[in-house]
C-alpha positions as CSV (number, residue, x, y, z in Angstrom):
1,X,0.0,0.0,0.0
2,X,1.4,3.4,-0.9
3,X,0.9,6.7,0.8
4,X,2.0,9.1,-1.8
5,X,2.8,9.3,-5.5
6,X,5.8,11.7,-5.9
7,X,7.4,13.1,-9.0
8,X,10.6,11.1,-9.6
9,X,13.7,12.6,-8.0
10,X,16.9,11.5,-9.6
11,X,20.2,12.2,-7.8
12,X,23.2,11.6,-9.9
13,X,26.9,11.5,-9.1
14,X,28.7,14.1,-11.2
15,X,31.1,11.3,-12.4
16,X,28.4,8.9,-13.4
17,X,26.9,8.2,-16.8
18,X,23.3,9.2,-16.6
19,X,22.2,7.4,-19.8
20,X,21.4,4.2,-17.9
21,X,17.8,3.7,-16.8
22,X,16.1,1.4,-14.3
23,X,13.1,1.0,-16.6
24,X,14.4,-2.1,-18.5
25,X,14.9,-4.4,-15.4
26,X,13.6,-7.9,-15.4
27,X,13.1,-10.1,-12.3
28,X,16.7,-11.6,-12.3
29,X,18.9,-10.3,-9.4
30,X,20.9,-7.3,-10.4
31,X,24.3,-6.9,-8.7
32,X,24.1,-3.2,-9.3
33,X,20.5,-2.5,-8.0
34,X,20.2,-1.1,-4.5
35,X,17.1,-0.2,-2.5
36,X,17.2,2.3,0.2
37,X,14.6,2.6,3.0
38,X,13.9,5.7,5.1
39,X,12.5,3.7,8.1
40,X,9.7,5.2,10.1
41,X,6.9,4.1,12.4
42,X,4.1,5.4,10.3
43,X,5.6,5.4,6.8
44,X,8.8,4.3,5.0
45,X,10.4,6.1,2.1
46,X,11.9,4.0,-0.7
47,X,14.5,4.8,-3.4
48,X,16.0,2.6,-6.1
49,X,19.6,3.1,-7.2
50,X,22.2,1.8,-9.6
51,X,25.6,1.3,-8.2
52,X,27.2,1.4,-11.6
53,X,25.9,4.8,-12.6
54,X,25.7,5.9,-9.0
55,X,22.2,7.3,-9.5
56,X,19.3,7.2,-7.2
57,X,15.5,7.6,-7.9
58,X,12.8,8.3,-5.4
59,X,10.5,5.2,-5.7
60,X,7.6,5.1,-3.3
61,X,6.3,5.6,0.3
62,X,5.0,2.5,2.1
63,X,2.5,2.7,4.9
64,X,3.8,1.2,8.2
65,X,1.8,-0.3,11.0
66,X,3.6,0.8,14.2
67,X,7.0,0.3,12.5
68,X,6.0,-2.9,10.6
69,X,5.5,-3.0,6.8
70,X,3.4,-5.3,4.8
71,X,6.2,-7.8,4.7
72,X,4.9,-9.7,1.6
73,X,4.7,-6.4,-0.3
74,X,8.2,-5.3,0.7
75,X,9.7,-8.7,-0.1
76,X,7.8,-8.8,-3.4
77,X,9.3,-5.4,-4.3
78,X,12.8,-6.6,-3.6
79,X,12.2,-9.8,-5.5
80,X,10.4,-8.1,-8.5
81,X,13.1,-5.5,-9.0
82,X,16.0,-8.0,-8.5
83,X,17.5,-5.9,-5.7
84,X,20.7,-7.4,-4.2
85,X,21.4,-4.8,-1.5
86,X,19.1,-2.8,0.9
87,X,20.4,0.3,2.7
88,X,18.3,1.2,5.7
89,X,18.6,4.7,7.2
90,X,19.8,4.7,10.9
91,X,18.3,7.7,12.6
92,X,21.0,8.7,15.0
93,X,20.9,11.8,17.3
94,X,22.9,14.7,16.2
95,X,25.7,13.8,18.6
96,X,25.8,10.3,17.1
97,X,24.1,8.6,20.0
98,X,21.3,6.1,19.4
99,X,17.7,6.9,19.9
100,X,14.6,4.8,20.4
101,X,13.9,5.1,16.6
102,X,17.4,4.0,15.7
103,X,16.9,0.9,17.9
104,X,13.7,0.2,16.0
105,X,15.4,0.7,12.6
106,X,18.1,-1.7,13.7
107,X,15.5,-4.3,14.8
108,X,13.6,-3.8,11.5
109,X,16.9,-4.3,9.5
110,X,17.5,-7.6,11.4
111,X,13.9,-8.8,10.7
112,X,14.2,-7.9,7.0
113,X,17.5,-9.8,6.7
114,X,16.0,-12.8,8.4
115,X,12.9,-12.8,6.2
116,X,15.0,-12.5,3.0
117,X,17.2,-15.4,4.2
118,X,14.0,-17.5,4.8
119,X,13.0,-16.7,1.2
120,X,16.5,-17.9,0.0
121,X,17.2,-14.5,-1.3
122,X,20.9,-13.3,-1.4
123,X,20.4,-9.7,-0.4
124,X,22.8,-7.7,1.8
125,X,21.0,-5.6,4.3
126,X,23.0,-2.6,5.7
127,X,22.4,0.3,8.0
128,X,23.7,3.8,7.1
129,X,23.6,7.1,9.1
130,X,20.7,9.2,7.9
131,X,21.2,12.4,9.9
132,X,19.7,15.5,8.2
133,X,18.4,13.6,5.2
134,X,14.8,14.8,6.0
135,X,15.9,18.4,6.3
136,X,17.7,18.2,2.9
137,X,14.7,16.4,1.4
138,X,12.2,19.0,2.6
139,X,14.4,21.8,1.2
140,X,14.7,20.0,-2.2
141,X,10.9,19.3,-2.3
142,X,10.1,23.0,-1.5
143,X,12.6,24.2,-4.1
144,X,11.1,22.0,-6.8
145,X,7.4,22.6,-5.9
146,X,6.8,18.9,-5.1
147,X,5.1,19.7,-1.8
148,X,2.6,22.4,-0.8
149,X,2.7,22.0,3.0
150,X,5.4,21.4,5.5
151,X,3.7,18.2,6.6
152,X,3.6,16.7,3.1
153,X,5.5,13.4,2.8
154,X,9.1,13.5,1.7
155,X,10.2,10.1,2.9
156,X,11.0,8.8,-0.6
157,X,13.2,11.8,-1.3
158,X,15.0,11.2,2.1
159,X,15.6,7.6,0.9
160,X,17.0,9.0,-2.3
161,X,19.4,11.3,-0.5
162,X,20.4,8.4,1.8
163,X,21.3,6.3,-1.2
164,X,23.3,9.1,-2.8
165,X,25.2,9.4,0.5
166,X,26.0,5.7,0.4
167,X,27.2,5.9,-3.2
168,X,29.5,8.8,-2.3
169,X,30.9,6.7,0.6
170,X,30.1,3.0,0.6
171,X,32.0,2.6,3.8
172,X,29.3,4.6,5.6
173,X,27.0,1.6,5.6
174,X,27.5,-1.4,7.9
175,X,26.1,-4.8,7.0
176,X,23.5,-5.9,9.6
177,X,25.3,-9.3,9.9
178,X,28.4,-7.6,11.3
179,X,26.5,-5.6,14.0
180,X,25.8,-7.2,17.3
181,X,22.2,-7.1,18.4
182,X,21.1,-4.6,21.1
């Protein structure tokens, strides 16, 4: 179930070839296809990216039920697009300390990794610092006229910015399997 239909936002690395498109994908796993998730309790932003061209595109916003997605829908999206890596935003406090929401995002990432493993899907699930992505996303959305009110959803744009951050510095993401549980 989607919350919002946004105009596509494409963030490109200045060194990347922008001629490649995500439109021609089939259901086979794509080594270069990455999904980023801006985790939230009420909604979750999604962006798709291509690690070869280092481009990211705002994709969708999923409704969440107290931090839980429609798991079948989310797994279906990953399977249909052939995603081989998922980057989940870790909402840390400005001083780098963990918050209640960051603990929930970490738990969500572990659950997603477990469900993907149960489906025999080889998908790397990682966490990446997402501080200030919402502030940047809101500024971009206002500037481009994509939102009319300060409460309009920008979660998919935040996910897009998260993914471009990851492409700029892949070491900023840590695979969930290498992080000890809380």
